[in-house]
Each structure stands twice: as structure tokens, then as C-alpha cells.
N, C-alpha and C positions, 0 to 999 in steps of 0.2 A: 504494500500500500504506500502511496505517496500523496503529498498534498498537491492538489490541482491549482487551487487559488485561495486567496484571502480577499474578502470584500470589505472596502472602506467607503463610508459615506462622508463626503466632505461638506463643510458648511459654505466654503468658498471654492468652487471648482477650479477657477483659474489659478488661484493661489496654491492649491494642493497639486494641481497638474505641474506647475512650475517647480514646486518643492520636490516631487517624486521624479521628475524627468531631468531638470537642469541641475538641481542641487545633489540629489542622490544618484543621478545618472542612470535611471532605469530606462530601458528601451520600450518605446511605444509599439505595440503589436497592432492595435486598431483603436479608433475613436468613433463612437456612434452616438448620434443624438436621437433620442426617442421622443418625438413630438407629443404623442398622446400622454406621456408621463412628465413632460417638461424636464427631461432628465438626460444628462450625459452619462456615458459609460466608457471609461478609458481602460483598455487592457494593457498591462505593463508586464514585461518579462523580468522574472527574478529566477535565474538559473533555469531549472526545468519546471518551475511553477509560475504562477501569475498573481498579480494584484489587480483586482477589479476596483477601479476608483469611480464612484458614483456621485452624482449631484441630484438633489431633490429640492423642490421649492421650499419646504419648511420641515426639515428633519427634526425629530425630538432630540433633546440633549441626553447624554448618558454619562455615568461615572467613568472617569478615565484613569484613576490611580491604579498602579500595578496590582494593588491588593484588593481592588473592587471585584465583585462577582462578575464572571464572564471572561472574555479574552484578557489575559494578563498583560501581554505585550507582544509585539512583532519583532523578530530578531533576524538580522542579516549577517552572514559570515563574509569576511573579507580576507584576502591574502596578506594585506599590510595594514594593521590597525593604526599605526602612527600616521601613515600617509592619508588614510581615510579621515582620521581625526583632524589633521591639518586642513584638509579640503573643506570639511564642515565648518571649522572655525573661521575660515576665510569668508564664508557666507553669513557669519555673525550668529550662528546657532549657539545656544547655551547648552554645553555638554557637561554631564556629570564627570567626576574624576574616574580615571581608569581603575578598575577593580581586577582581582584575580579570582577565577573560579576555583574554589577549594578542591573540587573533585578532579578537574582536568588540568589545572595549572594554566589555563588559557586566560588571556586578558580580554576585558570587555568594558563597555560603558553604555550609559543610557542618555537619551535626549528625547525631544518631543516633536511631533509633526505639527503643522499649522492648526490642527484641531485638538491639540494637547494629547494625542494618542502616544503612549510610551513606545519608543523604538529602542532597540538594542543593536549595537555593533559588536560582533564577537569574532576574535581572530581565528582563522582556519587552522 
């Protein structure tokens, strides 16, 4: 079994599209506007999986803290943690300090997307 996609609903589609494509560097597979729903759907490639980025006219708010019930956070693996960290800092993102995974010894850090969704960068 593998993950096919993760769906994210953005409060500001243009801002989130810019964040996930220009800042995080994810590749656009396709972008679709669904007129009947007044909604965009942007499919982004993340390795063998995808992120589906949606817009809706008035989405409800949801708790976003990593300890809230539901999805805890979304994690991306990268070959060079330091290079990725520097690239994100150039874009003015607030990054948590680098931590060490006690189980694997790998380094990681957290930050947030434009809708305050917790994201993690984990070294490969």
C-alpha cells in the first residue's frame, strides 16, 4: 500500500499555489477549475504521491496544532536538510529549530503553510 494523495483546502488559493509551487518547489501535474463548485483543484507531484490543493468559496476553519485530533502534520523528506532550510529562510518563513529524531538519529524541523497547517522537513 502507498499513499496516493493528500488533500488540502486553502483559504487563499493563489497564495497557497505560490507557496507549494514556487517556495516548496512542487511540480504542477494539472490545474482544473470546477465552475459548478467555484473551486480550483491543483494536483502537485510529491515523489510518487500527490497533493491535491483545493479552493472553496467559504471553507470552515479547523484546528491546526500538531496535537489536534485529525491529521497531525504533513512531512516531506529531502536529501539536504540544510540546503532546504536555507531556501525556506530566504522566503522569510518562520522555521522551528532543527531537532533530532531519537529513534532514527535523523534531523528534522517544522514550519507552517499559509493556512497554518504544520509541515515537517525530514532528512532522507
